[in-house]
N, C-alpha and C positions, 0 to 999 in steps of 0.2 A: 775750029774747036769752039769758038765763041758761039756759033749757032747751035752746036751740040749742047753746050752748057745752058743756053737759053731754053732749048727744047726740054732738057732734063729739069731745069729750074722751073719751067712752065708746067711741066707734068707734075712736079712735086707740089706746086701751088694748087693745082686742081685736086690732087690727092689730099692735101691738107684741108682745103675747103670742103671736100666731100667728107673727110673724116670728121671735121668740126660739125657739119650739118647732121651727120649720122650720130655723133655724140650728143648733140642737142636733142635729136629725136629720141634717142635711147633714154636720155635724162628725163624728158617729158613723159615717156611711157612708164619709166620707173616711178616718177612722182605720182602718176595717175594710179598705178597699181598699189603703191604705198597708201595713197589716200583712200582707195577702196578697202584695202586691208584694215586700216585703222578704223574706218567707218563700220565695217563688219564686226570688228573686234569690240568697238564701243557698244554696238547694238546687242551683240551676244552677251557681253558682260553685264549690260543693264538687265537683260532678261534673266540671266543666271543669278544676279545679285539682288533679287527682290527680297526685301526684309520687312518684317512687320514694324509699323511705325510706333507701336506701343512697346513690344518686348524686344525688338531689334533682332529677332531670330530669323534666319533665312530658310529654315526648314518648315515643312507643313504647307497645307493648302491656304492660299491667300484669297481674300475677297476684296472687292472695291465697293463698299457700301455707300459712298457719297460721291460728290462731283470732283474730288481731288484727283489730279493726274500725277503721273510719274511715281517716284518711290513713296510719296506722301499718301497715295491712294491704297497702298497694300496693307491689309490688316488681317490677322487671324480672326475667325468668327468668334472663337472663345475669348480672345483678348478684348474684342469689341463688346461682347456681352458683359464681361467684368467691368470694363470702363464705363459703360452706360449705367450699370448697377451702382458703381461707386460715385460717379459724378452726378447722377440723376439728370443727365442731359441726353436727349435723344437726337441731337443734331451735331454736326461736325463743327469743331471750334475754328477750323481754318476756312472752309467754304460756306459755312452756315446752312448747309443742306441737311435735311432730316436723313438719318441713317436708314437705308433699306436693309431690313433684317429678315431672316427666315422665320417661319412660324414655329420653330422647334423649341423656343424658350417660353416658359410659363410666367405669368404675372405672379407677384407675391400673393400669398393667401389673403392678406388684408384688402387687396385691390380686386378680388374676385367679385363678380356681380351675379345676382340671381338670374337664371334664364327666364325669358318671357314664355310662359306656358299658356297656350290657348285651349279652347274647349275640345278641339280634336285630339290634342295630346292627352288631356285628362280622360276622355272617352277611351282612347287606345290603352292607356294605363289601366283603367278599371277593367276593360275587357281582358287584357292579359292576366291580371290578377284573378279574375273569375275563372278563366280557362285553366290556370295553374292550380287553383284550389280544386276545381272539378276533377282534373286528372289525378291529383294527389289523393282525393277521396275515393275515386274509382280503384286506384291501386291498393289503397287500404282495404276496401271491401273485398277485392280479389284475394288479397293475402289473408284476411279474416275468414273468408269462405274456405280457402284451402286449409287453414288451420282447423276449422270446425270439422271439415271432411276427414282430416287425418285423425282427429280426436275420436270421431264416431267409429272409425275402423279399428281402433285399438280395443283389445279385449278388456273387459271390466275386471278389476282386481277386487278381491274380497275385502281388503282393507278400506278401499274407497267406499264400499257400500256401508261398512260399519261406521265410518266417520260421518257419512251423510245422515245415518239414522241417529247417532248420538246427539246431533245438533238439535 
């Protein structure tokens, strides 16, 4: 009976050892899966939680106009335009990089400059004016001719002759 007890006791030690190693392996797998899940969750939540650093709104399309990374780099283009107009600074106060902005915004009227006009542009402008005047005059002549033709085909009224003679 002692040998049977040893055999049973020996088998149960093997089973316990096997169960413990299986438990450690399962624990390690569970930790690895949990770590991957938390990592994926952090990445997806950081993508979903992009907020404008000026207005703090998470909605709308964000741009990254400077060298800032992470959540500090996300700005609405409209918020950036307002910020630049109010602060009179065209560079980021954090990374000191000049803002890359789209060309959709106009300078204030006071800052407009006269365009540089060369002789080719002046010649083209004068040519276009001359052609426009010529076409308008030709249309006027055509209209006047049609008017005169219509007037000559109308019958003469006796009142018209009397009025001409009285003058």
